[in-house]
MDAnalysis code that builds the backbone (N, CA, C; Angstrom):
import MDAnalysis as mda
import numpy as np

u = mda.Universe.empty(174, n_residues=58, atom_resindex=np.repeat(np.arange(58), 3), trajectory=True)
u.add_TopologyAttr("name", ["N", "CA", "C"] * 58)
u.add_TopologyAttr("resid", np.arange(1, 59))
u.add_TopologyAttr("resname", ["MET", "ASP", "ASP", "MET", "ASN", "ILE", "LYS", "VAL", "LYS", "LEU", "ASN", "LYS", "VAL", "THR", "GLU", "ASN", "THR", "ALA", "ALA", "VAL", "ALA", "ASP", "TYR", "ARG", "PHE", "ILE", "ASN", "ASN", "ALA", "GLY", "ALA", "PHE", "ILE", "MET", "ASP", "SER", "TYR", "ILE", "VAL", "ALA", "ALA", "ASP", "ALA", "THR", "MET", "ILE", "PRO", "GLN", "VAL", "ALA", "ALA", "ALA", "PHE", "ARG", "ARG", "GLU", "LEU", "GLU"])
u.atoms.positions = np.array([
    [0.846, -1.173, 0.000],
    [0.000, 0.000, 0.000],
    [0.891, 1.234, 0.000],
    [0.741, 2.105, -0.966],
    [1.548, 3.317, -1.094],
    [0.902, 4.426, -0.283],
    [1.568, 4.851, 0.828],
    [0.945, 5.833, 1.711],
    [0.788, 7.208, 1.068],
    [1.503, 7.505, -0.012],
    [1.340, 8.802, -0.675],
    [0.018, 8.868, -1.447],
    [-0.596, 7.727, -1.749],
    [-1.861, 7.704, -2.465],
    [-3.066, 7.596, -1.537],
    [-2.834, 7.431, -0.257],
    [-3.926, 7.320, 0.699],
    [-4.387, 8.721, 1.074],
    [-5.687, 8.937, 1.044],
    [-6.272, 10.214, 1.432],
    [-7.234, 9.968, 2.580],
    [-7.158, 10.808, 3.582],
    [-8.115, 10.757, 4.681],
    [-8.804, 12.115, 4.765],
    [-10.023, 12.127, 5.253],
    [-10.789, 13.364, 5.375],
    [-10.895, 13.731, 6.841],
    [-10.348, 14.896, 7.193],
    [-10.471, 15.377, 8.559],
    [-11.847, 15.984, 8.770],
    [-12.411, 15.713, 9.912],
    [-13.680, 16.314, 10.319],
    [-13.396, 17.237, 11.490],
    [-13.700, 18.518, 11.335],
    [-13.491, 19.465, 12.421],
    [-14.568, 19.231, 13.472],
    [-14.138, 18.969, 14.711],
    [-15.061, 18.692, 15.794],
    [-15.316, 19.978, 16.582],
    [-14.258, 20.654, 16.961],
    [-14.331, 21.968, 17.605],
    [-13.229, 22.822, 16.992],
    [-13.066, 24.018, 17.505],
    [-12.027, 24.924, 16.988],
    [-10.637, 24.297, 17.047],
    [-10.385, 23.492, 18.096],
    [-9.042, 22.931, 18.300],
    [-8.981, 21.415, 18.215],
    [-10.012, 20.776, 17.693],
    [-9.968, 19.323, 17.577],
    [-10.451, 18.868, 16.203],
    [-9.865, 17.780, 15.762],
    [-10.250, 17.179, 14.481],
    [-10.284, 15.671, 14.663],
    [-11.042, 15.018, 13.802],
    [-11.150, 13.564, 13.883],
    [-11.249, 13.002, 12.477],
    [-10.885, 11.743, 12.353],
    [-11.068, 11.013, 11.101],
    [-11.586, 9.624, 11.452],
    [-12.576, 9.198, 10.724],
    [-13.088, 7.833, 10.846],
    [-13.224, 7.312, 9.422],
    [-12.411, 6.355, 9.075],
    [-12.403, 5.845, 7.704],
    [-12.488, 4.333, 7.764],
    [-13.656, 3.819, 7.454],
    [-13.892, 2.392, 7.608],
    [-13.271, 1.560, 6.496],
    [-12.741, 2.209, 5.444],
    [-11.999, 1.454, 4.423],
    [-10.762, 0.835, 5.039],
    [-10.175, 1.540, 5.998],
    [-8.938, 1.082, 6.633],
    [-9.188, 0.605, 8.059],
    [-10.451, 0.552, 8.479],
    [-10.833, 0.135, 9.824],
    [-10.035, 0.916, 10.864],
    [-10.205, 2.236, 10.853],
    [-9.477, 3.047, 11.815],
    [-10.256, 4.275, 12.210],
    [-9.796, 4.886, 13.287],
    [-10.291, 6.175, 13.729],
    [-9.177, 6.862, 14.501],
    [-9.221, 8.172, 14.513],
    [-8.195, 8.924, 15.217],
    [-8.717, 10.321, 15.472],
    [-8.111, 10.979, 16.442],
    [-8.460, 12.356, 16.747],
    [-7.194, 13.148, 16.995],
    [-7.338, 14.472, 16.990],
    [-6.178, 15.320, 17.232],
    [-6.599, 16.582, 17.961],
    [-5.748, 17.014, 18.873],
    [-5.905, 18.283, 19.566],
    [-4.875, 19.235, 18.963],
    [-5.350, 20.328, 18.384],
    [-4.456, 21.253, 17.701],
    [-4.130, 22.412, 18.647],
    [-2.880, 22.476, 19.061],
    [-2.433, 23.518, 19.983],
    [-1.680, 24.592, 19.198],
    [-1.274, 25.656, 19.879],
    [-0.563, 26.747, 19.202],
    [0.749, 26.290, 18.581],
    [1.538, 25.490, 19.303],
    [2.845, 25.104, 18.783],
    [2.998, 23.644, 18.424],
    [1.977, 22.844, 18.656],
    [2.106, 21.414, 18.361],
    [0.731, 20.779, 18.205],
    [0.742, 19.551, 17.757],
    [-0.480, 18.770, 17.587],
    [-0.322, 17.468, 18.360],
    [-1.329, 17.112, 19.138],
    [-1.340, 15.837, 19.855],
    [-2.369, 14.945, 19.166],
    [-1.919, 13.836, 18.631],
    [-2.812, 12.908, 17.936],
    [-3.081, 11.688, 18.808],
    [-4.327, 11.252, 18.824],
    [-4.724, 10.033, 19.516],
    [-5.153, 9.047, 18.438],
    [-4.344, 8.027, 18.236],
    [-4.539, 7.081, 17.139],
    [-4.740, 5.694, 17.720],
    [-5.963, 5.216, 17.625],
    [-6.262, 3.931, 18.259],
    [-5.921, 2.724, 17.400],
    [-6.109, 2.815, 16.089],
    [-6.033, 1.595, 15.285],
    [-5.378, 1.755, 13.919],
    [-4.784, 2.903, 13.619],
    [-4.268, 3.133, 12.263],
    [-3.035, 2.292, 11.947],
    [-2.988, 1.814, 10.712],
    [-1.773, 1.179, 10.222],
    [-0.813, 2.295, 9.826],
    [0.487, 2.052, 9.761],
    [1.456, 3.116, 9.508],
    [1.172, 3.960, 8.262],
    [0.736, 3.347, 7.179],
    [0.501, 4.107, 5.954],
    [-0.648, 5.099, 6.121],
    [-1.690, 4.716, 6.818],
    [-2.828, 5.610, 7.048],
    [-2.446, 6.680, 8.064],
    [-1.662, 6.316, 9.066],
    [-1.191, 7.294, 10.040],
    [-0.366, 8.381, 9.356],
    [0.437, 8.030, 8.376],
    [1.220, 9.022, 7.629],
    [0.300, 9.982, 6.873],
    [-0.759, 9.471, 6.278],
    [-1.711, 10.327, 5.574],
    [-2.432, 11.252, 6.555],
    [-2.793, 10.733, 7.725],
    [-3.426, 11.520, 8.767],
    [-2.519, 12.669, 9.192],
    [-1.250, 12.373, 9.397],
    [-0.297, 13.410, 9.795],
    [-0.168, 14.488, 8.714],
    [-0.099, 14.085, 7.451],
    [-0.014, 15.064, 6.364],
    [-1.212, 16.010, 6.373],
    [-2.406, 15.465, 6.593],
    [-3.613, 16.300, 6.618],
    [-3.596, 17.265, 7.802],
    [-3.095, 16.813, 8.945],
    [-3.040, 17.674, 10.120],
    [-2.054, 18.819, 9.950],
    [-0.952, 18.547, 9.273],
    [0.071, 19.572, 9.103],
    [-0.413, 20.636, 8.170],
])
């Protein structure tokens, strides 16, 4: 699986939080967006999907 071709859709939950739930890859994750950093909570992502999630957050 080529992680550069994987696309995930972020869903804005609040001003400082985002989430993704993509059942194609059987995963879900959330993120808290702070001023200088992002904290991601990733329960089930495989590495290739996690890389796509990180790209979207950045």
